[in-house]
N, C-alpha and C positions, 0 to 999 in steps of 0.2 A: 486397724489400730496402729500398726507400725508405719503405714503410709501416712496417716495423719500426723504421727510424730515427726516423720521425715519432712513433711510439708511445713510444720511449725518451725523446725530447725532451719529449713531453707529460707523462710520469711525472716527469721532472726538474723541469718547470715547476710541477707540482702540489706536489711536495715542497719546492720553494723558498718557497712561501707556504701552509703548512698551514692557517692560520686561514681564509683565503679559500676554500681547497679544501673544508674541512669545512662551512663555511657554505653554499657552493654545493651540495654533495652533499646536505646536510640539506634545503635548500629543494626540490631536485628530487625527493628521496625522498618528501616530503610530497605534492607534486603528482602524481608518477607513481603512487605507492601508492594515493592516493585515486581516481585515474582507473582503475587496474586493478581495485580493489574494486567500484566502481560499474559498470564495464563488465561484470564477471562477472555482475552482477544483470541488466543490460540484455540481455546475450547470452543468458542462460538463459531469461529471461521473454519477450523480444520478438523476438530475432533468429534463434535456432535454429529450424529447421523442426520441426514436430510429429513425434514418433517413430512416424508411421504411414505406410503406403504412399501415395505421391502426395498429401501433405497439402494441396496447393493445390487439389485437386479436392473437398475436403470442405467442406460448408456446414451451418450451423445454420439450421433453419426454425422460425419463430415465427408465431403468430397475431397479427394487428394488429386494432385495434378503433377505427374512426373515431368511434364514439359516445363512447368514453371517452378518445380522443386518446392511445392507447398504441400503440407500435410492436412491442413484444416481450412478448406474452402467452404463457404456456404453452399447450399444445395439448390439446384434449380427445381421449379415446380414439377416439370415432366419427370425428372429423375426420381424425385420423392414419390410420385404416384406409382412409378414402376417398382421402386423399392417396396412400397407398401403392398403392392399386388403380388410380387414374386417371393417375398421373404416368408420363411416358415420358422426361422429361429426366434422371431419376435412375436409375442402374442399381440402386440399393438405398436404402431408407430404414429407419432404426431409431429406436426411441423408448426413453427411459429415465426412471425416476422414483425419487426418493430413497425409501429404506425402511430403517427400523431393525429390528434383530433382537435378541432375547434368547437368548444362547448359554448353555445349561445342560448338565447331565450331569456328566461328570468335571471336577473343578476348580471354581474360584470362578465363580459366575454373572457373565456379562460382557455389556455392551451393545455391539453392533456397528453401525457405520454401513455401509449397503450400498445397492445399486441393484437395482431390477427393470428388466431390459433385454430388448429383442427378441433372439431367437436370432440375428438377422442382424447384430447390432452388431459382434462381433469379426471376422467375415469382411469387413464393410464397412470397418473400420479397417485391415484387413490385418495383424492381429496374431494370434498363436496362444498357446497355453499353454506353460509350462515343463514341466509334468507333466500327463498326461491329455489331455483334449480340451475344446473349446468346446461350446456347447449344440447339440442337434439340433433341426431345425424342429418335429418332433412334440412336443418337450418344452416348446414355447412355446404349448401348447394347454390350454384349461381341462380339468381332470380328469387331466392327465398326472402321472406320478410326479414327486415333488418332487426337484429337483437344485440344486446350487450350485457355483460356482467361487470358490476362495479367493484372496485376495491373498497375495503372498509374505510380507508382514509378519505377517499373521495366522497363516499356515502355520508360520512360524518361532517366533513368540511363544507361540502356544497349543499347537501340535502338535510342537514340537521339530524342525521340518524333516524329519519322517518321510515318506519317499516312499510308504509304504504307505497314506497318508491317502486316495489316490485309490481309490474303490470303497467306502470306509467311510461310515458314516452318522453325522451329528451331530444334536443336538437344537436346533432353532431355533424359538423361541416354543412349545416343548413338542411339536413335531412332528419326526418323523424325516426328515432330508434327506440324500440321497446326494451325496457330493463327487465330481465328475467331472473336476475339473482344478484346477491352481494356476497363476496368472499369473506372468510374469517379474518380477524385482525392480523394474525401472524402469517398469513399466506403471502408470499412474495416469490413470484416466478414469471419470467426468468430474471427480472431485475428487481432492485429494491424500490424503485420509484414508479412502477407501473400503476396507472389509475384505473384502467378498464381493459376488458378483453372483448373482441368481436370475432365471429367465425371467419375463417379464411375464405371460403366460398369462391374458389377459382372460377373465372369465366373461361370460355373455350380457348380464347387466345392466350390467356395467362397459363392455363394448364399445359399448353403445348410448348412452352419455352424451355429450352435446354441450356441456353447460354446466360439466362438471367439468374445469377446466383444471389438469391434473396431470402432463403429459408434456413433456419436451424432446425435440426431434427433430433427428437429424443425417442428412445424405444425401450420397451420392457421385454426382457428375455422371457421366452416361453418356458414353462415348467420343464426342468431337466436339462435345459440347454445351457452350456457354459459360454462365457464371453469369447473364448478361443474358437468354439464352433460357430458362433455368430460372425466372427471376423472372417472365417474361411468362407462362409456362405455369402457374405456381402462382397468379398473379392470376386467370387464366381459370378454374382449378379452384375458387378461392375464390368467384368470382361465381356459378358454377354451384351450389355448396353453399348460398350465400345465397338463391338462388331456390328451391332444393329445401327448405330448412329456414328459412323467414323468421323464425320466432320465436326460434330458438336462434342463428342465424348472421347476424342483421341487422348490417350494418356490419363484418363480419369479412373481413379480407384475409390476406395472407401476407407476411412479411418474411424475407429471406434474408441471412445474414451469414456471411462466411468463418469457418471454425472457429478459425483462428489469431486473428483479430480478436476473436472472441467470447470465447475463453479469456483473452486479455490484458485485455479490458474497459477500464475507465477507469484502469487502472494505467499505461497508455502515457504519458499526459501527464506524470504525476508523475515517472516514471523518466527521461524525456527532459529534464525540468527539472533533475533531479539530475545527469545526465550533462553538461549544459551548465554547471552550477555547478562541477563539478570541472574541467571544461575551462578555466573562467575562473581557478580557483586555479592551474592549471598555467601559464597565460599570465602570471600575476603572478609565479610562481616563475621563469619564463624571463626576465622583465624584470629581476628581482633579480639573477639570475646574469649577464645581459648587462652590467649595471652593474658587477658585481664584475670581470668580464673586461676591461671598459674601463679600470677602475682599474689592474688588473694589467698591461694592455698599456701604459699610460702609464709604469708603473714599469720596464717592459722596453723603453722607447723607444730607449735607447742600444744595447742588444743587437740589436734589429731593424734599427736604422740601420746598424750595422756589417755585418750580414749583407747588407743591400741594397747597401751600398758595395762589398762584395766580389763582387757579381754575382748575388745571389739575386733571382729575378724576383718580381713581385708575386703571380703565381699560386702560386709556390712558398711564399711567406709565408702566403698565404691558406689553402693546403692544410694547412700545419703548424698554424696556429691553429685551423682547423676540426677537425683530428684531435684536438687537445687538448680542444676543446669536446665532441666526440662521446664521447671517453673519459670525460670528466666526467659526461656524460649517462648512459652505461652504468653507471657506478658508482652514480649516483642511482637508476637503474632497478633494479639488483640490490638495493639497500637498500629500494627501494619495493616489491619483491615480498615481502620479509619483512614490511613494514608491511601490505601487502595481505592476507597470510595471516591476520594478526591482525584486520584490518578485516572480512574475510569472515566470520570466526567471530562477530564482534560483529553484523554484519548478519543472519546466520542466526538469532541469538538474539533479535533485536529486530524482524525483519521481520514485518509483519502476516500472519496465517495465510491471509487470503483473496487474497494475491498468488499467482498461478498459477505452478506449476513451480519454486517456491522451493527445493525439495529438490535441484534440479540445479545450484544455484549452487556454484561452486568454481573453482580454478585448473586449467585443462586446456590442451591445446596451442593452442586458439583464443585463450584469454585471454593466454597467454604470448606468442603471436605479436603480439597487440595491444600488449603491454607493450614488446616489442622494437621494434616500429614506432614507438610513441610516443617511446621513448628516442632512437631515431635522429633522428626529426623534431624532437624537442626540442633535441638537440645542434646541429642545423643552424639551428634557429630562433633560439636565443639566441647562437649563435656567429658568425653571418654578419655582423652589424653591427659588433661589435668587430673581427672579422678584417679587414673591408674598411677600417675606419678605421686600424687599426694597420699594415696592409700598405703604407701610403703615407706613410712618415715624411719630415719635413723634415730632410734630412741635416745641414745646417749647425746648425740649432737643436738637433737631438737630440744631436749630438756635442759641442756646447758645454754644454748644460744637462742632458744625459742622466743625469748623476750624481744630480741632484736628482729625476729622475723626474717632472717636471711634466707636466700635460696641458693642451692648449690649450682655448680657449673653445668650439670645436666639440664636443669630447668632453664638456665640462661641460654644454653645452646638451643633448646627446644623453642624458646620464644624467638630467638634470632632466626631459626629455620622457618618459623611461621611468617615472620616479616619478609624474608626472602621470597617465600611463596606468594605473599600478598603483592609484592612489587612485581613479580613475574606475571601474575594474573592481570594486574592493573595494566601492565605494558601491553599484553595481548589485546585488551579492550581498547586501549588508546590507539594502537596501530589500526585496529579494525575501524574505529570511529574516524580516524584520520583518512583512511582510504575511502570510506563512504562519503565523507564531507568533501574530499577532493573530487570524487566522481560527480557529486551534486553540483559543485562549483563549475566543473567542466561542462556539464549539460547546460546549466544556466548561462554559461559564457558563450554558447553557440549562437550564431546569427540565425534567427528563425526565417530570415528572408523578407521581413517587413519591420516596421517601426511600431511597437505596441504602445509606446508612451502616448498619453493624452488621447487614446482611442476608445470611444464608447461603442459597444455592440449590443444589439437586441435582435430578437427573432420574431418573424411574422410569417407563419406558414399559411399560404392561401388555399382555401377550399376549392377543389376541382370543379364542383358544381357551379360555383360562382365565377371562377376565373380560369376555366378550362380553355377558353379562346385566347390565342396568342395576342390578338389586338387588344382585348379587354385587359389582359394581364400587363401588357407593355404600357398602356395608358395609365394604369394604376401605379406602376413603378415610376413612371416619369413625373406624375403629379406628386408622389411622395418625395422624390428627390428634390424637386423644385421647392416644395414647402420647407423641407429640412435645410436646404442651402440658404434659405432666407431667415433662418433663426439666428439672432445675434449670438456671437460666440462660436458659431460653426465655421470652421475653415474649409472643410470638404466632406463629402459623403459618397458612399458607394454601396453596391449590393453584390452579394456572392451567394452561390447556391449552398456551399458548405464552408463554414469558417475554418481556417487552418487550425489543426490540432484538436478538432472536435468530431471528426468523422473519418473512418478508415476505409470507406468504400468509394464508389463512384468512379470506376475505371472502365474504359472501353478498349476493345481491340481496334486496330486501325491498319491501313495499308498506305503506301506512298505511291503516288502517280509515277508511272514509268518503270516501276520495279516489279519483279515477278511476284505473284500472289504467294504468300508464305504457306507452307504445308499446314494442314489441320493440327492444332495443338501447339504450333510454334509461332502464333501470331504475337506481334508486339502489343503491349498494353500501355495506356497512358491514363493518368488521373485526369478527370474531366470536370471542369468547373464553369458555371455560367455566371457572368458578371455584368455589371453596368459599366459604361465608358469611364466613369470616374473612380472605379475601384482601385486601380493601381496608384493613382495620386493620393487617395484617401488613406490607403494602408501603407504608403511609402515603399511600394514594390518598384524597384528601378526598371526602366525600359532600356535594354542594352542596344537593340537595333530595331530599325523599322519605325512603325507608328503605333499609337494606341487606338482604341475604338472611339468612334464619334457617334452622334445621334443619327448620322446618315446610314450607319450600318444596321438597317432594319430589315423587315421581311421582304422588301422590294429590291434590296441590294444583293450583290453577289455574297455568298457565304464566306466569312473571314474568321480567322483565329489568331491568337497569340500563343506561342509555346514557351515553356520554360527553358532555361539555358542547358540543363541536363539533357532534355529531349533533343535540343538542337545539336549538342555535341555527340550524342549517341546515334541519332537517326541520320544526321547530315554531317558526318565528321569531315573537317577540312573544307566544308562548303558553306555557302550562305543560304540559310533556311528561308529567308524572306523571299516570297514569290513562289515557293514550292507549294504543291497541293497534296492534301491527305484526304482520306475517306474513312469515316467511322464504320466499322464492320469490315469483314474480309470476304472476298469472293468475286466472281466475275461480275462486271458492271456494264450497263448499257450506256448509251450516249447521254442520257439525262441523269446520270448518277450525281448525287449531291456532293461533289468535290468541294473541299474547303481550302481557301487560299490563306497561307500564313503571311500575315502582314507585320508581325513584330516578334521579337524575342525578349522576354522579361527575365529578371533575376529569379533564381531558384527560391522556392518557398517550401519549408518543411511542413507538408500538408498533414501527415499522420502523427508523427511524434518528433520529439526534439533530438533523440539520440540515434536516429538512423539517417542515412544519407538521403538527400532530396531525390525524389523519383521523377520520371518524365511526367510533364503536366501540360495540359492544353486548356486555354480559356476561350470561350465563345461569348458573343454579346447576347443579352437576354432577349433582344428584339428578334433574334434569329433562332431561338431555341424552340424546338417542336416537341421535345420530351417533357411534358408538364411536370413529371415527378422530379425533375432536376431544376425546376425553376428556382430563382433566388429566394432564399428565406431569411438570410442574415443581413441586417443593415449595419454598416460601420460608419461612425461619425467622428471625424477628426476635430477635436476641440482646439480653439485658439488659446485657451488657458490650461491650467494644470489640474482642473477638476472636471473631467469629462462626465462624471455621474450627475453633475449639476444640470446638464442639458437633458437628462432623461425625461423629466416632466414635459418640457417643451416639445421634444420629439414625439412623445406619446400623444400629446394633444394634436400635433400635425397629422399623425396617422389616423387618429379617430375622426378628424375633420374630413378625411377622404372616405373612410369606411368605419362607422361607429361599431360595427359588429366584428371587427378584426381583432382577435386576441394578440397581445404582445407578451412575450416571455423571454427568459434568459437575459435580463438586463444586467450587464456587468461591463467591466473594462477589459480591454485586451490584455492588460497586465495580469488580470486575474486568470484569463484563459491560459496564458503562458505558465503562470504559477501552477495551475491545476495539472498541466501536462507533465510537470516534474514533481507532483505531490507525493508519490510513493517514495521517490528518492529522498525528498526532503524529510518525510516522516521517518524513514529508517535512519538517515544520518542524524537527525535531531535526537531521536530516542537513544541511539547507541552513543552519541556524544554525551547525553545526560548521564547514562549509566557509567560511561568511562570516567566522567568527572566525579561521580560518586565513588567509584573504585579508587580513583586517585586520592580523594580526601581520606577514605578509609585506610588506604596504604600509608598515607602521611601520618595519620593518627597512630597506626601500628608502629611506625618508626619512632615517633615521639614517645610512645609508651615504653618501648624497649630501651631507648637511650635514657629516658628519665629514671627507669628502674635501675639501669646499669650505673648511673651517676650516684644514686642513693646507696647501692651496694658497695661502690668503690670509694665511698667518702673517705675511709681511712687511707686507702692507697693514694688518693688525690692529695690528702693532707700531708702524707709523707713526702710525695713529690715536691709539693710547694715548700715544705720545711727544708728540703735539700736544695732548694734554689730554682725550682721550675717556675718559669714565668707564666703569667695568666694567658698569654698568647699561645704558649705551648699546651697548656691544659685545654684551652678552647679547641685547638687543633686536634688534640687527642680524642675529644668527644665527637667533633664533626667528622673526623676520619672514620670513627666507628660507624656512624650513620652512612657515610659515603660508601664504605665497604659493603654494608648490607644492601644498599641500593644497587651497587654495581653487580654484585652477585645475582640479585633479582633481575636486573636488566639483561645480563648474559643468558640466564635461564629463559626469560621472557622472549628474547630475540629468537632463540632456538625454537620455542613453541610457536611463535608467530609465523616463522617461515613455513611451518607445516600447516597451521590452522587457517591462515588468511587465504590459502588457495581455495577454501570452501566459499569464499566471497566472490569468486571469479565472475559468476553470472550476475552479480549486483554492481559490478564496477564498470566505469566508462572512462576511457582516456587515461587510465592508470593501471599499472600491473599489480598483482597481489604482493609482489616483492619490491615495490617502489622504494628506491634508496632514500629519497628525500623524506618520505613519511617515516621510515624506520629511524633515520638519523635524528630528525627533530624530536621524535617521540622518545628516543633513547636518552636525549639530553634533558627532557622535561622531568623525568622521574628522579634522577639524582639531585637535580636542583630543588625539587619539592622536598626530598628527604633532608637536604641540608637546611632548608628553611624550617622544617618541622623540628629539627634538633637544636635550633638557636636558643630557645628558652632553657632547656636543661644544660646546654653548653655554657650559657652565661651563669647559671646557678652553680655549675662546677667551678668557675673561675672565682666565685665568691666564698668558697669554702675556707673557713678559718682553721689553719693547721692545728692550733692549740686545742680548739674545741673538738675537732675530728679525732685527735689522738687521745684526748681525755675521755670522750664518750665511749671509746673502745676499751 
C-alpha cells in the first residue's frame, strides 16, 4: 500500500518537471543501453561456460620450444600419438587439424571449411549429433571407409535440411564420402565457420612425423586429477620424448591451457576495457541525474519542509525520494533495452570474425537480469545523495524562501563536485580512446610490403586426387593465368600459396651451403611461399636485387628461390645473397641433395600480421614445388581501374572454362584483407571512441546544468553587480570562469587517474606509450574547451539580466 503511494507520488513528481525527467531518462538510457550491449558480448564470449560436459575439466595441449622461445606450438602427429598412449592424467585426448574440401556433384561447386578430427573428439566434449551418429573408432584408421559429419548450417544451406542425408554419399575433392551425422545448430568447434568434420585417419607416413606441426590437441582430465598434476605428467612425458628423439624433439616441452581461456584468447583484455568504459559512461550519467535530482529537490524544498513539519520522518522522505529515483532508473533501463537491441545488431555486424562465440551474442534472460540489476543499482546510486540532502530541510528557511526554490551552498558544492567527477571520468575515457585510435592509425600506417589498392583476390584450392601431379597442376595454373591476363581491365595476375595476413603457418627449417649443420633444436626457420612468376609484379612487391622468376623455372630447370630482405640481412649479413644455396630441412646430405639457388632478393612482406616485424621469407616457383599441400591457392589480380571487384565475374568465368568443377571462394579485395588484419584494433578503438564521445557530451551537459542553475540562483547578485557598473563582458567572464574552473579541476583529477589506469592498456597499444604526452595534452585541452562551449548559453543569459527586475523580484 505504502509502495503504491510512493509510486504515485513519484509519477506526479516526474510529470511536474517533464524536461528534467526526459533529460534524466535519456542520460540513463544511454548508459544502461551501452552497458547492456557490451555485457551481452562479454557474457557470450567470456562468462558463459562452454557448451560441453564439465567444461572446466577440458584443457588444450601445446608443444613448447625452448630453442625458439615459443610456448604454444601446434603438435606433430607422432608426439600426439605418444601423448595419448603414455598419459594417465587425461581420460581422453583428441586432435584436430584444419582441412578444406571441394564439394561437387549436384549444384554449384562449393569450397567448405572443415576439420580432420580424432574419433574421440565428440565423446570427449560430451556432445552428440542431432541426426545420425558420431565417428566410430575403426573409422579413424588408415584405409577405413570415408565418412563425414555435417554442420547444421551446411545441412540446411546445401541439402535443404533433408533428414535422409544420413547414409547418403557426397563428393568431397572428387571422392565419395558417406554422411553419418549432422551436428546440433549451436555446435561450433573449434571455429565458428566449420562446415563438416572427417576422421583424422593417419596413414603410416603421417603418423611417424615429428617435425610436422599440424595438430591442435584437447584433453579431458581424468577423475580426481588436477590441472597441475596433468602439467607435471606432460612435462615428464615431453622429457622422455626428448631423450628418445633428440634430433626432432630437442627443447620440446608441453603447455597446458584451459579450453575456455584458449578460446577467448587475447580478446579478454579488450572486452574488459570496453566493459569498464561503458561502466564509466554510466557513472557519468548517474552523476548527471544526481545533479538534476538535487536541483529538483531544491525546487521542492517547501513541499518537503511541510511534510517534515507535519510529522514525516527522515526515513520516510528518503524512501519516497529513492522510490522516485528507482522509478526513473527503470524507465531509463526500459529505453536502454531498446537502444541495446539496436546496439547489439551494430556490434554483430562490425565485430571481428576472430572473436570467439560471437554468434551467441544477444538479449537473453542473463543479459536482461543484468539490465534489471544495473537499473536498480543505478537508481540507488544516483538517488541516495539527493535523497539524504533533501530529507533534512531547514524548516524556517524552507518555509520562508521555499517559493523561490533556492538551494544552499552545500547543494551547490555537491553539484559542482559531481561535475568535476564527470569531467575527470570523461578525460580518462578520452585519453584511453585517443591511445587506441593512435595505435590503430600506427598499425594501418605500416607498409605491408605490397600495394593492396586495386587488387582482387580469390581462392581456388585444388583437389589432390585431380591435381596431385606437378605437371597437371602447373598446366592448370598456366592456363588460368593466360586466360585471366587476357581479360579487359586486368593489368597483371599472380598466384601464391598463402595470401599475406591470412595464414600464420607454412615455415620450414633450412641450412646454408658451406656452413656447419646447426645443432638439433637450433635450426633457422623461414616462411615458405609458393608463387607464380608474375606474383611480385601483380602484388607490387619490389625486387631489390637479382632477378624474378620466369616460365623457364620449371621442373626441368635447377631449383631456384627468391628470399625476403630480412632473411638476406639475417642469414647473409654484409654479403650478397644472390647465388648462394640453401636446403630445406637440416641434416647430412648426399651429392644429389636438392639445393636451391637464390636468384633474387625481394622487399619484406608482413606475412602473418601487421603489427609485428617482417620474418625471414622464401619464395619458390610453383612449377618446382613438390609438396602439393603448399601448392598455390590464392589468385591475385591487379585491376587497371579502381573497382577490382568488377572483374570478379570475368575471372570466375575464366576459371570455370578451364575446370567447371573447381570451387571459387573468398572473393574480396586486398584492401579488405588488410582491413580485416586490423579489425580488432579498429573495433576496440571505434567503440571506446564512441563511449568517450558520449561521456564528453554527458560531461558537457553536466557543466551546462550546474552553470545554468548557478546563474539562476545568482540572479540577484548579478543584478547588483550590473547596477554597480559591471559590464556585460565582465559578467560573461564571471560565468565562463566558473565553468573553466570546474573543468580544470576535473582535468587535473582525470590526468592523475589516467596516468595510473592507462597502463592497463599497454597490451593493446602499438607505437605509442600509455603516457603519450601528445595524447594527454590534446585531450586535456578538449574538455575545458567543451566546458566553455557548454556554458555559453547560460553566460549570455546572465549578461541579459535586468538589474531592476532582479532586485525587485527579490
